[in-house]
N, C-alpha and C positions, 0 to 999 in steps of 0.2 A: 504493500500499500504506500502511497505517496502522501506528501503534504498537500493540504487542501486550502486554496485560498478562495474566500467567498465573503462578500460584504465587507471587504476591507480588512478581514481576519484570516490569519493563516494557521491552521490546526495541524499538528503533528499526527501521524497514524496512532490510534489509540487515545485520542484527546477528545474531551468534550468541553463546550465553552457556552456560557451565557453572554448574549449581547443584545444590542439595540440596533434595528435597521432604521436608518433614517432617509426618508423620502423627501427630497428638495421640493418644496411647494412655493417658494418664492414669496413667503410671508402671507399666503393667501388664507392659510387657516386660521379663522377668527381674528383676522388682522394680525397674524404672526403668534397669536396664543395657541399652543400645542398641548393638550391634555396627555397625562396628568400634570399637575403642577403649574400649568399655565405659563410654561417657559417660553419666552420669546426667541425667535431664532429661524422661523420660517421652514423647519423641518417636520414632517409627520413621522412620529415615532412608533414603532412597533417591537415588542419583544420577540427574541428568537432564541432557540437552543439548538446548538449545532453538534453533531456526533459524527466523528470520523472513525469508522472502524478500523482494527488492526489489519484486516484483509481486505482485498479488492472485491467490489461486488456493485450492486445496484444502489441508487439514492432514492429514497422516498420522502416526498415532502408532505407533511401534515399540516393542515390549516384548520383553524377554528375561529369563531367570534366573526365570521365574515360579515353576519348580520347581528347587529347589537340586539341583546335580549335572548339570543339562543345560546344557551348557557352550558349545555352538557358536553360538548366537545372540549371546552377549555381546560377544565380540570383533568380531563382524561388525558389530553396530550401533555400537560405538565407532568402528571404522574408518571407516565410511560418514559418521557425524556428523562427526568431525574433518576429513574431506576435503571435506565440502560447502562450497561457495561461495555464501553467501546472494545475492549479486549475480546468479547464474545461475538463481535460483529463482522460480517463480511459485506462491507458497504457503508453507506453513509445515510444519515437522517436529518431533515431539516424540520424543525417544529416551530410553527408560528401560532401560539395558543390564542392569541388575541388580535386579529387582523384589524378590526374596526376599534381602534383603542379610544377614539374620541366619543364614538357612540357608547361604548361600553361605561366610561366613566361619566358621561352626562345622562346615561340611561334614555338615550334617544332610540325611539323605536326603529330598528331594522338598519336604516341607511346611516350614511355619515351626515352628522349634524351640520357640517360646513356647507355642504351643497345639495343635500337630500340625494346623494348618489348611492345607487345600488351597486355594490362591489361584486355581486353575483350575476349582474346583467349588462355590465358597461365595458366589455372588453372589445377593442385593446386599449381604450383610453386615448389620451394625448398627452405628450410631454409639456405642452404649454397651456393645458386647459385647466380645469377647475381642480379643487383638491383631489376629489375622487378620481377624475380622469387621469390625474398625474400618478396617483397610486396604483391604478390599473396599469398604466404605461410602465410603470417601474417593475411590476410583476412580470409583464411580458418580456421585458429586457433583461432583468437581473435575476428574477427568482424562477420562473417556469423552465428556462432552458437547463437549470441545474438539475432537473429532476428526470428520473426515469419512470415514475410512477407517482400519481397525486391522489390524496385522500383529503376531502374537504368535508368537515364536520358541521352539521347544522342541527338545530334543536327544536324546530317547531316554532312558529312565530306567534304574534299576538292573537289570542282567541282561537288558535288552531289545535284540535285533537287529532293527533297522527299515530299511525301504525308504523313501527320501525320499517324503514325501507332504504334502498340504494338505488340511486340513479346511475346508469352507465351509458357512455356514448355509443352511438351507432356507427361513427365514422370509421372507413376503412383503416386498417393499420392500428387501430385502438380498440375497436370492439371485442375482439376475442380475448385479448389479454386482460381486459377490464371485466368482461363477464367470468372469466375463471377466477379473477380475484375475488369478485362479488360472492360466487359460489363458496369460497373458503371462509366467509364471515358468517356470523350468527345473525343473519338477516333472512326473513321469509319472503319479503316481497322485493323483487328486482325489476326496474322498470327501465325500458330502452328510452333514450332521450336523443333527440335530434337537435337540441339546442347548441348554439354556437357562441353565445355571448357571455356565458359564465366563465368563472376561473378554470374550472376543470374541463368545461366543455370547449372553450376556445383553445386550451392546450391541446386537447384531442383533435379537433378539426382543424386547426392551423399548423400545430407542431408535431402531431403524430404521437403524443404523449398519453398513454392510457391512464385513466383515473376513474374515481367513484366520488358521488356526492351523497352522504349518508345523512338521513333525517332520523333523529332519535329524540323525542321530547314533545312538549306540548305547552302552550300558555305562557312563555317567559319564565318557566320554572326549571330550578336546578334539582334534578332528582338523583340522589346518590346511587340508586340501582342502575339508573340509565347512564351515569358517569362510568360505573363499573363495566357495564355492557360495552360501551365504547372503549375503554381501556383494553379489554379483551380482544376487540375487533383489530385495534391497532397492532396489538402483539401477533394476532394471527396473520395480519397482513404482512408484518416484517418476516415472518416464518415463510409464508407463502412466496415471498420475493426472494427468499434465500439470505437475508440480511441477518436473521437470527435462526438459531437452530429450532427444530419443531419443539413446542411445549405441550405435553399431554394435558388433557383436561380442560382445554379452553374451548374447543369446538363442540357445539351441540349437533350431534350426528342425528338426533331424533327430530330436528326441525324440518318442516315441509318447506322446501324452497320453489317459489313460483316466479316465472319470469312473463311481465306484461308487456305487450308490443308498444303500448303508449299510455300516457295518462290524459284524460279528459279533463280539462279545467273549466269550471262554470264561475263566471263572475256576474254580479248583479247588474241588470239592465235598468234598474230603477232605484230611487231613494227609498228605503224601507227598512222595518223591523224584521230581522230574519230569525225565523223558527225553523230549524233543521228537523226533518222527519226520520232520518237514519243517523247511525253512528259509524265511527271508524270501524273498518274491519269487518265490514257486512256486504254481501252480495246483493246487487240490485239488478233489476230487469228493465229492459226498454219500456219507457212509459210510467215507471214507478215514481211516485212522489217523493222528491228528495227534501222539500221543504217549502215553507210559504214566506211570502213578504206581506207585511201589512203596513198601513200608515200609523201616525201617531194617535189616531182615533180608534184604532182597532179594525178598520175597514180593509178587506183584502186588496192587495196591489197585484200580486201574481203568484202563481203556482210555479214551481221548479221541478222539472221532471227529467228522468234519465233519458238521454238521447240514444242509448244503446245499453246491452247488457254489460255489467261491469262488477268491480269490487271497489268499495269505498276505500281509499287510501288516507285521506284526511278531509276534515271538515271544519269550517269556520263556526265557533259556537258564541262568538260576540253578538250582542244585539244589534247594534248599529251597522246597517249595510248600505252605505251610500252607493250611488251608481258607479260601477267599476270595481267594487270591493269583491275580493275573492270569497266564494261561498262553500265550494265543495270540489273535490277531485276524486275520480275513480279510474281505476285501471281497466283496460280492455284487451282481449286477445291474449289470455294467460295460458301457459303450459308450465307442467311441473318439471323440474330438473333434479 
């Protein structure tokens, strides 16, 4: 194994290091104030833990906290990174446990508070753009090319009830490696995705890097059992990639794993109060009532029905559903693997 130079740091074989990645944003972030600590300087800072194994191998990039308020991936990534012994590794690992640091510390829902930018839907970004665009551009230029595989951990957004699942890219050159990795984890629902603008999906479609987006959690909660499940999946993926030796007892071989051809997303077409009629992890049939919308006087606004047979992946359980608000997602075209 050789020395590893990344983000201005040089690590010897068998070395682990904590550092801070600084993305130049030209003083745009809150007029130069960057959280935490409100330090002026014009850099967007995010913590990183770098692990350089003793032997050569592949490099895994683990990101969490891309969306503020989706918490279960952050402590899982931290715990795995702290426990890793570089002397036992064949390869390297990059852990970014809190990508959206400003949203995390200000408790801003999902997006970057500086510009309301979605770091999972705005790639490739721009080097001279807003804060979010510059962060996305930095990922494209400096972070993604370092990786042989990407694991992006999400946790269910505000008002969402979710079944644990993984999205994997359909893009040639990345699909098969991504699906094989997904089947190595403890996730029952695996969904093909044709997205191209998210972090892992951009890397797959434009750079040919396989990866997964894992959703485990709901409603802006940090659940210790779900943190542990994420921790196990990170270790399973490290073993699958050959970076760590196999660890018995982590994989649930009794779990039924199903691949869905796509996910159907339903957004509200009206302003209304949303009353879902189905819960997560339930089959639905074409024409079945998924939920109703009412106005603030209790009068019906609309019924939302399934456009085809499927299985509910996650559902919005908040009451306020303005036009354009996500309501429900269901997977279609499933097969068992």
